[in-house]
VEXVODO-928350 format. One record per residue (C-alpha): residue in three letters; chain; x, y, z. Coordinates in Angstrom, 1 decimal, always signed. Example, Ala and Ser with C-alpha at 12.3 -4.5 7.8 and 13.67 -1.06 7.14 Angstrom:
<recs>
<aa->Ala | ch->A | xx->+12.3 | yy->-4.5 | zz->+7.8>
<aa->Ser | ch->A | xx->+13.7 | yy->-1.1 | zz->+7.1>
</recs>
This chain:
<recs>
<aa->Met | ch->A | xx->+149.8 | yy->+130.4 | zz->+38.8>
<aa->Arg | ch->A | xx->+150.7 | yy->+126.3 | zz->+37.5>
<aa->Arg | ch->A | xx->+150.4 | yy->+124.0 | zz->+40.0>
<aa->Pro | ch->A | xx->+154.3 | yy->+122.1 | zz->+40.3>
<aa->Lys | ch->A | xx->+153.7 | yy->+118.3 | zz->+39.2>
<aa->Leu | ch->A | xx->+154.7 | yy->+117.1 | zz->+42.9>
<aa->Leu | ch->A | xx->+151.6 | yy->+118.0 | zz->+44.0>
<aa->Tyr | ch->A | xx->+150.0 | yy->+115.5 | zz->+42.0>
<aa->Val | ch->A | xx->+152.5 | yy->+112.2 | zz->+43.2>
<aa->Pro | ch->A | xx->+150.3 | yy->+112.0 | zz->+46.7>
<aa->Phe | ch->A | xx->+147.2 | yy->+111.8 | zz->+44.1>
<aa->Trp | ch->A | xx->+148.2 | yy->+108.9 | zz->+41.7>
<aa->Leu | ch->A | xx->+149.9 | yy->+107.1 | zz->+44.5>
<aa->Thr | ch->A | xx->+146.2 | yy->+107.4 | zz->+46.5>
<aa->Tyr | ch->A | xx->+144.9 | yy->+105.8 | zz->+43.1>
<aa->Val | ch->A | xx->+148.1 | yy->+103.0 | zz->+42.7>
<aa->Phe | ch->A | xx->+147.2 | yy->+101.7 | zz->+46.1>
<aa->Leu | ch->A | xx->+143.3 | yy->+102.0 | zz->+45.9>
<aa->Tyr | ch->A | xx->+143.3 | yy->+99.8 | zz->+42.2>
<aa->Leu | ch->A | xx->+146.4 | yy->+97.9 | zz->+41.9>
<aa->Pro | ch->A | xx->+144.8 | yy->+95.4 | zz->+44.1>
<aa->Ile | ch->A | xx->+141.7 | yy->+95.0 | zz->+42.2>
<aa->Val | ch->A | xx->+144.2 | yy->+94.8 | zz->+38.9>
<aa->Val | ch->A | xx->+146.0 | yy->+92.2 | zz->+39.8>
<aa->Leu | ch->A | xx->+143.3 | yy->+90.0 | zz->+41.4>
<aa->Val | ch->A | xx->+141.5 | yy->+90.4 | zz->+37.9>
<aa->Val | ch->A | xx->+144.9 | yy->+89.4 | zz->+35.7>
<aa->Met | ch->A | xx->+145.6 | yy->+86.8 | zz->+38.3>
<aa->Ser | ch->A | xx->+141.3 | yy->+85.3 | zz->+37.5>
<aa->Phe | ch->A | xx->+142.6 | yy->+84.2 | zz->+34.2>
<aa->Asn | ch->A | xx->+145.9 | yy->+82.5 | zz->+35.2>
<aa->Ser | ch->A | xx->+145.9 | yy->+78.9 | zz->+33.9>
<aa->Gly | ch->A | xx->+147.8 | yy->+77.8 | zz->+36.4>
<aa->Glu | ch->A | xx->+146.7 | yy->+76.5 | zz->+39.9>
<aa->Ser | ch->A | xx->+148.6 | yy->+79.3 | zz->+42.0>
<aa->Ala | ch->A | xx->+146.6 | yy->+82.0 | zz->+43.3>
<aa->Tyr | ch->A | xx->+150.3 | yy->+84.1 | zz->+43.7>
<aa->Ser | ch->A | xx->+152.1 | yy->+83.4 | zz->+40.2>
<aa->Phe | ch->A | xx->+150.7 | yy->+83.9 | zz->+36.6>
<aa->Asp | ch->A | xx->+151.6 | yy->+80.7 | zz->+34.6>
<aa->Gly | ch->A | xx->+149.6 | yy->+81.8 | zz->+31.2>
<aa->Phe | ch->A | xx->+146.3 | yy->+83.6 | zz->+30.4>
<aa->Ser | ch->A | xx->+143.3 | yy->+81.2 | zz->+30.6>
<aa->Leu | ch->A | xx->+139.5 | yy->+81.0 | zz->+31.0>
<aa->Lys | ch->A | xx->+138.6 | yy->+77.5 | zz->+32.3>
<aa->Trp | ch->A | xx->+138.5 | yy->+79.0 | zz->+36.3>
<aa->Tyr | ch->A | xx->+135.4 | yy->+81.0 | zz->+34.8>
<aa->Gly | ch->A | xx->+134.4 | yy->+77.3 | zz->+33.3>
<aa->Val | ch->A | xx->+135.0 | yy->+75.6 | zz->+36.8>
<aa->Leu | ch->A | xx->+132.6 | yy->+78.6 | zz->+39.1>
<aa->Ala | ch->A | xx->+129.9 | yy->+77.4 | zz->+36.4>
<aa->Glu | ch->A | xx->+130.3 | yy->+74.0 | zz->+38.0>
<aa->Asp | ch->A | xx->+130.2 | yy->+74.8 | zz->+41.2>
<aa->Glu | ch->A | xx->+127.2 | yy->+73.9 | zz->+42.6>
<aa->Arg | ch->A | xx->+127.5 | yy->+75.5 | zz->+46.0>
<aa->Ile | ch->A | xx->+128.7 | yy->+78.9 | zz->+44.0>
<aa->Arg | ch->A | xx->+125.6 | yy->+78.3 | zz->+42.1>
<aa->Asp | ch->A | xx->+123.4 | yy->+78.2 | zz->+45.2>
<aa->Gly | ch->A | xx->+125.2 | yy->+80.7 | zz->+46.7>
<aa->Leu | ch->A | xx->+124.8 | yy->+82.9 | zz->+43.8>
<aa->Val | ch->A | xx->+121.1 | yy->+82.5 | zz->+43.7>
<aa->Asn | ch->A | xx->+120.6 | yy->+82.9 | zz->+47.8>
<aa->Thr | ch->A | xx->+122.5 | yy->+86.2 | zz->+47.1>
<aa->Leu | ch->A | xx->+120.2 | yy->+87.8 | zz->+44.4>
<aa->Ile | ch->A | xx->+117.6 | yy->+86.9 | zz->+45.9>
<aa->Val | ch->A | xx->+118.3 | yy->+88.8 | zz->+48.9>
<aa->Ala | ch->A | xx->+119.8 | yy->+91.6 | zz->+47.1>
<aa->Thr | ch->A | xx->+116.9 | yy->+91.9 | zz->+44.9>
<aa->Gly | ch->A | xx->+114.2 | yy->+91.9 | zz->+47.8>
<aa->Ser | ch->A | xx->+116.5 | yy->+94.2 | zz->+50.2>
<aa->Thr | ch->A | xx->+116.6 | yy->+96.6 | zz->+47.3>
<aa->Val | ch->A | xx->+112.4 | yy->+96.3 | zz->+46.7>
<aa->Ile | ch->A | xx->+112.6 | yy->+97.1 | zz->+50.5>
<aa->Ala | ch->A | xx->+115.4 | yy->+100.0 | zz->+50.8>
<aa->Thr | ch->A | xx->+113.7 | yy->+101.9 | zz->+47.6>
<aa->Val | ch->A | xx->+110.2 | yy->+102.0 | zz->+48.7>
<aa->Leu | ch->A | xx->+110.8 | yy->+102.7 | zz->+52.7>
<aa->Gly | ch->A | xx->+113.7 | yy->+104.9 | zz->+51.9>
<aa->Thr | ch->A | xx->+112.5 | yy->+107.4 | zz->+49.3>
<aa->Met | ch->A | xx->+109.3 | yy->+108.1 | zz->+51.8>
<aa->Met | ch->A | xx->+111.6 | yy->+108.9 | zz->+54.4>
<aa->Ala | ch->A | xx->+113.0 | yy->+111.1 | zz->+52.1>
<aa->Val | ch->A | xx->+110.3 | yy->+112.8 | zz->+51.0>
<aa->Gly | ch->A | xx->+108.7 | yy->+113.0 | zz->+54.7>
<aa->Leu | ch->A | xx->+111.7 | yy->+114.2 | zz->+56.1>
<aa->Ala | ch->A | xx->+112.1 | yy->+117.0 | zz->+53.3>
<aa->Arg | ch->A | xx->+108.7 | yy->+117.7 | zz->+52.7>
<aa->Tyr | ch->A | xx->+107.4 | yy->+117.2 | zz->+56.0>
<aa->Thr | ch->A | xx->+109.0 | yy->+116.8 | zz->+59.0>
<aa->Lys | ch->A | xx->+111.9 | yy->+118.9 | zz->+59.1>
<aa->Ser | ch->A | xx->+113.9 | yy->+117.6 | zz->+61.9>
<aa->Lys | ch->A | xx->+118.0 | yy->+117.1 | zz->+62.6>
<aa->Val | ch->A | xx->+116.8 | yy->+114.7 | zz->+65.3>
<aa->Met | ch->A | xx->+115.1 | yy->+112.4 | zz->+63.3>
<aa->Asp | ch->A | xx->+117.3 | yy->+112.6 | zz->+60.2>
<aa->Ala | ch->A | xx->+120.5 | yy->+111.7 | zz->+62.6>
<aa->Leu | ch->A | xx->+117.9 | yy->+108.5 | zz->+63.8>
<aa->Thr | ch->A | xx->+117.5 | yy->+107.8 | zz->+59.5>
<aa->Leu | ch->A | xx->+121.4 | yy->+107.8 | zz->+59.0>
<aa->Met | ch->A | xx->+122.0 | yy->+105.9 | zz->+62.3>
<aa->Pro | ch->A | xx->+122.2 | yy->+102.4 | zz->+60.5>
<aa->Ala | ch->A | xx->+124.4 | yy->+104.2 | zz->+58.0>
<aa->Val | ch->A | xx->+127.5 | yy->+105.4 | zz->+59.9>
<aa->Leu | ch->A | xx->+126.4 | yy->+102.1 | zz->+62.9>
<aa->Pro | ch->A | xx->+130.0 | yy->+99.7 | zz->+62.5>
<aa->Asp | ch->A | xx->+128.2 | yy->+96.4 | zz->+60.7>
<aa->Leu | ch->A | xx->+129.1 | yy->+94.6 | zz->+63.5>
<aa->Val | ch->A | xx->+126.7 | yy->+95.9 | zz->+65.9>
<aa->Leu | ch->A | xx->+124.2 | yy->+96.1 | zz->+63.5>
<aa->Ala | ch->A | xx->+124.2 | yy->+92.3 | zz->+63.1>
<aa->Ile | ch->A | xx->+124.3 | yy->+91.7 | zz->+67.0>
<aa->Gly | ch->A | xx->+121.1 | yy->+93.9 | zz->+67.6>
<aa->Leu | ch->A | xx->+119.1 | yy->+92.4 | zz->+64.9>
<aa->Leu | ch->A | xx->+120.5 | yy->+88.5 | zz->+65.4>
<aa->Val | ch->A | xx->+119.0 | yy->+90.0 | zz->+68.7>
<aa->Phe | ch->A | xx->+115.7 | yy->+91.7 | zz->+68.5>
<aa->Tyr | ch->A | xx->+114.9 | yy->+88.4 | zz->+66.1>
<aa->Gly | ch->A | xx->+115.8 | yy->+85.9 | zz->+69.0>
<aa->Thr | ch->A | xx->+113.0 | yy->+88.2 | zz->+70.9>
<aa->Ile | ch->A | xx->+110.2 | yy->+87.9 | zz->+68.8>
<aa->Gln | ch->A | xx->+111.3 | yy->+84.3 | zz->+67.9>
<aa->Leu | ch->A | xx->+111.5 | yy->+84.9 | zz->+64.3>
<aa->Thr | ch->A | xx->+113.3 | yy->+81.9 | zz->+62.5>
<aa->Leu | ch->A | xx->+116.3 | yy->+82.8 | zz->+61.1>
<aa->Gly | ch->A | xx->+116.8 | yy->+82.2 | zz->+57.0>
<aa->Leu | ch->A | xx->+117.1 | yy->+84.0 | zz->+53.6>
<aa->Tyr | ch->A | xx->+114.2 | yy->+87.1 | zz->+54.7>
<aa->Ser | ch->A | xx->+116.0 | yy->+87.2 | zz->+57.9>
<aa->Val | ch->A | xx->+118.3 | yy->+88.9 | zz->+55.5>
<aa->Val | ch->A | xx->+116.3 | yy->+90.2 | zz->+53.2>
<aa->Leu | ch->A | xx->+114.9 | yy->+92.7 | zz->+56.1>
<aa->Ala | ch->A | xx->+117.8 | yy->+92.8 | zz->+57.7>
<aa->His | ch->A | xx->+119.7 | yy->+94.1 | zz->+54.3>
<aa->Gly | ch->A | xx->+116.1 | yy->+96.8 | zz->+53.8>
<aa->Leu | ch->A | xx->+117.0 | yy->+98.6 | zz->+57.0>
<aa->Phe | ch->A | xx->+120.6 | yy->+98.7 | zz->+56.7>
<aa->Ala | ch->A | xx->+120.5 | yy->+100.1 | zz->+52.5>
<aa->Met | ch->A | xx->+117.0 | yy->+102.3 | zz->+53.5>
<aa->Ala | ch->A | xx->+119.2 | yy->+104.8 | zz->+55.2>
<aa->Phe | ch->A | xx->+121.5 | yy->+105.3 | zz->+51.9>
<aa->Val | ch->A | xx->+119.0 | yy->+105.1 | zz->+49.4>
<aa->Ala | ch->A | xx->+117.1 | yy->+107.8 | zz->+52.3>
<aa->Ala | ch->A | xx->+120.3 | yy->+109.8 | zz->+51.3>
<aa->Val | ch->A | xx->+120.8 | yy->+109.7 | zz->+47.5>
<aa->Val | ch->A | xx->+117.0 | yy->+110.8 | zz->+47.0>
<aa->Arg | ch->A | xx->+116.8 | yy->+113.4 | zz->+49.9>
<aa->Thr | ch->A | xx->+119.8 | yy->+114.7 | zz->+48.0>
<aa->Arg | ch->A | xx->+117.7 | yy->+114.7 | zz->+44.4>
<aa->Leu | ch->A | xx->+114.8 | yy->+115.7 | zz->+46.6>
<aa->Thr | ch->A | xx->+116.6 | yy->+119.0 | zz->+47.6>
<aa->Gly | ch->A | xx->+117.7 | yy->+120.3 | zz->+43.6>
<aa->Ala | ch->A | xx->+114.2 | yy->+119.2 | zz->+43.1>
<aa->Asp | ch->A | xx->+111.5 | yy->+122.4 | zz->+41.7>
<aa->Thr | ch->A | xx->+108.6 | yy->+122.5 | zz->+44.4>
<aa->Ser | ch->A | xx->+107.2 | yy->+125.2 | zz->+42.0>
<aa->Leu | ch->A | xx->+105.4 | yy->+122.3 | zz->+39.9>
<aa->Glu | ch->A | xx->+104.2 | yy->+120.6 | zz->+43.0>
<aa->Glu | ch->A | xx->+102.3 | yy->+124.4 | zz->+44.5>
<aa->Ala | ch->A | xx->+101.3 | yy->+124.7 | zz->+41.0>
<aa->Ser | ch->A | xx->+99.7 | yy->+121.2 | zz->+40.8>
<aa->Arg | ch->A | xx->+98.2 | yy->+121.9 | zz->+44.1>
<aa->Asp | ch->A | xx->+96.6 | yy->+124.8 | zz->+42.9>
<aa->Leu | ch->A | xx->+95.0 | yy->+123.6 | zz->+40.3>
<aa->Gly | ch->A | xx->+93.2 | yy->+120.8 | zz->+42.3>
<aa->Ala | ch->A | xx->+95.7 | yy->+118.1 | zz->+42.3>
<aa->Gly | ch->A | xx->+95.2 | yy->+115.8 | zz->+45.6>
<aa->Pro | ch->A | xx->+98.6 | yy->+114.8 | zz->+47.2>
<aa->Val | ch->A | xx->+98.6 | yy->+111.2 | zz->+46.7>
<aa->Thr | ch->A | xx->+98.4 | yy->+112.8 | zz->+42.4>
<aa->Thr | ch->A | xx->+101.0 | yy->+115.6 | zz->+42.7>
<aa->Phe | ch->A | xx->+103.2 | yy->+112.9 | zz->+44.5>
<aa->Met | ch->A | xx->+103.0 | yy->+110.1 | zz->+42.0>
<aa->Lys | ch->A | xx->+102.7 | yy->+112.5 | zz->+38.2>
<aa->Val | ch->A | xx->+104.9 | yy->+115.8 | zz->+40.3>
<aa->Thr | ch->A | xx->+107.4 | yy->+114.9 | zz->+42.3>
<aa->Leu | ch->A | xx->+107.7 | yy->+111.3 | zz->+41.5>
<aa->Pro | ch->A | xx->+109.5 | yy->+111.5 | zz->+38.0>
<aa->Gln | ch->A | xx->+111.6 | yy->+114.6 | zz->+39.3>
<aa->Leu | ch->A | xx->+112.6 | yy->+112.1 | zz->+41.6>
<aa->Met | ch->A | xx->+113.1 | yy->+109.3 | zz->+39.9>
<aa->Pro | ch->A | xx->+117.1 | yy->+109.5 | zz->+38.4>
<aa->Gly | ch->A | xx->+117.7 | yy->+109.3 | zz->+42.5>
<aa->Ile | ch->A | xx->+115.7 | yy->+106.6 | zz->+42.8>
<aa->Val | ch->A | xx->+116.8 | yy->+104.6 | zz->+40.8>
<aa->Ala | ch->A | xx->+120.7 | yy->+105.4 | zz->+41.4>
<aa->Gly | ch->A | xx->+119.6 | yy->+104.9 | zz->+44.9>
<aa->Ala | ch->A | xx->+118.3 | yy->+101.2 | zz->+44.1>
<aa->Met | ch->A | xx->+121.7 | yy->+100.6 | zz->+42.5>
<aa->Leu | ch->A | xx->+123.5 | yy->+101.6 | zz->+45.3>
<aa->Ala | ch->A | xx->+121.3 | yy->+99.6 | zz->+47.9>
<aa->Phe | ch->A | xx->+121.7 | yy->+96.2 | zz->+45.2>
<aa->Thr | ch->A | xx->+125.6 | yy->+96.8 | zz->+45.5>
<aa->Leu | ch->A | xx->+125.4 | yy->+96.5 | zz->+49.5>
<aa->Ser | ch->A | xx->+123.0 | yy->+94.0 | zz->+49.1>
<aa->Leu | ch->A | xx->+125.3 | yy->+92.2 | zz->+47.1>
<aa->Asp | ch->A | xx->+128.8 | yy->+91.7 | zz->+48.7>
<aa->Glu | ch->A | xx->+127.8 | yy->+92.2 | zz->+52.2>
<aa->Phe | ch->A | xx->+128.9 | yy->+89.8 | zz->+54.7>
<aa->Val | ch->A | xx->+128.6 | yy->+90.8 | zz->+58.2>
<aa->Ile | ch->A | xx->+125.1 | yy->+90.9 | zz->+58.4>
<aa->Ala | ch->A | xx->+124.0 | yy->+88.0 | zz->+56.5>
<aa->Phe | ch->A | xx->+126.2 | yy->+86.0 | zz->+58.4>
<aa->Phe | ch->A | xx->+124.7 | yy->+86.4 | zz->+61.4>
<aa->Thr | ch->A | xx->+121.4 | yy->+86.8 | zz->+60.4>
<aa->Ile | ch->A | xx->+121.1 | yy->+84.0 | zz->+58.2>
<aa->Gly | ch->A | xx->+119.7 | yy->+80.0 | zz->+59.2>
<aa->Asn | ch->A | xx->+122.2 | yy->+77.2 | zz->+58.9>
<aa->Asn | ch->A | xx->+121.0 | yy->+75.9 | zz->+55.6>
<aa->Asp | ch->A | xx->+121.3 | yy->+78.7 | zz->+53.1>
<aa->Gln | ch->A | xx->+124.2 | yy->+80.8 | zz->+52.1>
<aa->Thr | ch->A | xx->+125.0 | yy->+84.2 | zz->+50.8>
<aa->Leu | ch->A | xx->+127.8 | yy->+83.9 | zz->+48.2>
<aa->Pro | ch->A | xx->+130.0 | yy->+86.3 | zz->+50.2>
<aa->Ile | ch->A | xx->+129.3 | yy->+83.4 | zz->+53.5>
<aa->Val | ch->A | xx->+130.2 | yy->+80.9 | zz->+50.6>
<aa->Ile | ch->A | xx->+133.8 | yy->+83.0 | zz->+49.5>
<aa->Tyr | ch->A | xx->+134.3 | yy->+83.1 | zz->+53.3>
<aa->Ser | ch->A | xx->+134.5 | yy->+79.2 | zz->+53.9>
<aa->Met | ch->A | xx->+136.7 | yy->+78.7 | zz->+50.8>
<aa->Ile | ch->A | xx->+139.7 | yy->+81.6 | zz->+51.5>
<aa->Arg | ch->A | xx->+139.7 | yy->+79.9 | zz->+55.2>
<aa->Phe | ch->A | xx->+141.6 | yy->+77.0 | zz->+52.8>
<aa->Gly | ch->A | xx->+143.4 | yy->+79.3 | zz->+50.9>
<aa->Val | ch->A | xx->+143.1 | yy->+81.5 | zz->+47.6>
<aa->Thr | ch->A | xx->+143.1 | yy->+80.1 | zz->+44.7>
<aa->Pro | ch->A | xx->+142.2 | yy->+81.1 | zz->+41.0>
<aa->Lys | ch->A | xx->+138.7 | yy->+80.1 | zz->+41.1>
<aa->Ile | ch->A | xx->+138.1 | yy->+82.6 | zz->+44.3>
<aa->Asn | ch->A | xx->+139.6 | yy->+85.4 | zz->+42.3>
<aa->Ala | ch->A | xx->+137.8 | yy->+84.8 | zz->+38.9>
<aa->Leu | ch->A | xx->+134.1 | yy->+84.6 | zz->+41.3>
<aa->Ala | ch->A | xx->+135.9 | yy->+88.3 | zz->+42.6>
<aa->Ala | ch->A | xx->+136.5 | yy->+89.7 | zz->+39.2>
<aa->Ile | ch->A | xx->+132.9 | yy->+89.1 | zz->+38.5>
<aa->Leu | ch->A | xx->+131.3 | yy->+90.3 | zz->+41.5>
<aa->Leu | ch->A | xx->+133.8 | yy->+93.4 | zz->+41.3>
<aa->Leu | ch->A | xx->+132.3 | yy->+94.3 | zz->+37.3>
<aa->Val | ch->A | xx->+128.9 | yy->+94.1 | zz->+38.4>
<aa->Ser | ch->A | xx->+129.7 | yy->+96.3 | zz->+41.7>
<aa->Phe | ch->A | xx->+131.2 | yy->+99.1 | zz->+39.3>
<aa->Thr | ch->A | xx->+128.9 | yy->+98.4 | zz->+36.5>
<aa->Ala | ch->A | xx->+126.1 | yy->+99.4 | zz->+39.1>
<aa->Val | ch->A | xx->+127.7 | yy->+102.4 | zz->+40.1>
<aa->Ile | ch->A | xx->+128.4 | yy->+103.4 | zz->+37.0>
<aa->Ala | ch->A | xx->+125.0 | yy->+103.4 | zz->+36.1>
<aa->Gly | ch->A | xx->+123.3 | yy->+105.0 | zz->+39.2>
<aa->Gln | ch->A | xx->+125.9 | yy->+108.0 | zz->+38.9>
<aa->Arg | ch->A | xx->+124.7 | yy->+108.3 | zz->+35.0>
<aa->Leu | ch->A | xx->+121.1 | yy->+108.3 | zz->+35.8>
<aa->Thr | ch->A | xx->+122.0 | yy->+110.9 | zz->+38.4>
<aa->Lys | ch->A | xx->+123.6 | yy->+113.2 | zz->+35.6>
<aa->Ile | ch->A | xx->+121.4 | yy->+112.6 | zz->+33.4>
<aa->Gly | ch->A | xx->+117.8 | yy->+113.6 | zz->+35.3>
<aa->Glu | ch->A | xx->+120.3 | yy->+116.8 | zz->+36.6>
<aa->Thr | ch->A | xx->+120.7 | yy->+118.0 | zz->+33.0>
<aa->Arg | ch->A | xx->+116.5 | yy->+117.4 | zz->+32.2>
<aa->Ala | ch->A | xx->+115.8 | yy->+119.1 | zz->+35.6>
<aa->Gln | ch->A | xx->+118.7 | yy->+122.4 | zz->+34.5>
<aa->Asn | ch->A | xx->+116.9 | yy->+122.1 | zz->+31.1>
</recs>
C-alpha cells in the first residue's frame, strides 16, 4: 500500500525547523557587512578576524584542554563502568545511578559540583571543569559502550578463559578489540559534549580562565555579529564531523562483527 505524500509534510517541516536556523547562521558567517541580519555580499574576512582575536584563541585553547582531559577520564571510567555493569554487577539501581548525570538538568549538576568543590575546598580552575565534564560525559560513554557490549560475542571470552587466559588478558585481547568501535564513538561524543558545554563550565571554572562557550556568551550580550556566526559555524563543523565519524566507526565495527 502506497503511503499518502501528505504524511511526509510534517517530517520535512520538522527538518526545516531544526536545520534552517543552522543554514542561515552558516550563510551569514560569510557576510561582508557588519550586520548579522542582512547579507551584503560574500566574504571570508570574519574568519580572519577570528584568528586575530586573542581572547577567542585563549578560549579555544582552554576548551581543547578541557575537552581532551575530560574525554580521557570519561572514556576510561565509562568503559570500565559499562563492562562492570554488563558482566559482573547486573543491577537496575546501579544502571540508574550510572545514567543519572546524563538525565539530570545541567543546572542541578553544576550547582551540586560547585557545592562539592566548596566543601572539599578545591580551588576552581580548568582542572575542576575537566573533572566536572568527565563526570557528565562518563554516563554517555557508558551508555554507548554498554550498547556495544550487547552485541559482543561472549563465546570468544569463554574460549579465552578455557584456554587458560586470565581476566586481564581476556579483556585486553578479546573484549577490548570488540568494544573499540563503541569506545571510539563514545569518546567522540564526550569530546563533542565538552566542546560546547556552557552551564557546568560556567559554574565550575575559576575567574582567570574562560572556555570558548563562556567567551561567546560574554560577546553576545552586546549583540550578535558576523564574527560570532563564523565562530559558531566552525564549532558546528567540528561537532558534525565528530558525530558522523563516531557513527561511521560504530557501523564499521558492527559490520566486522557480523562477518
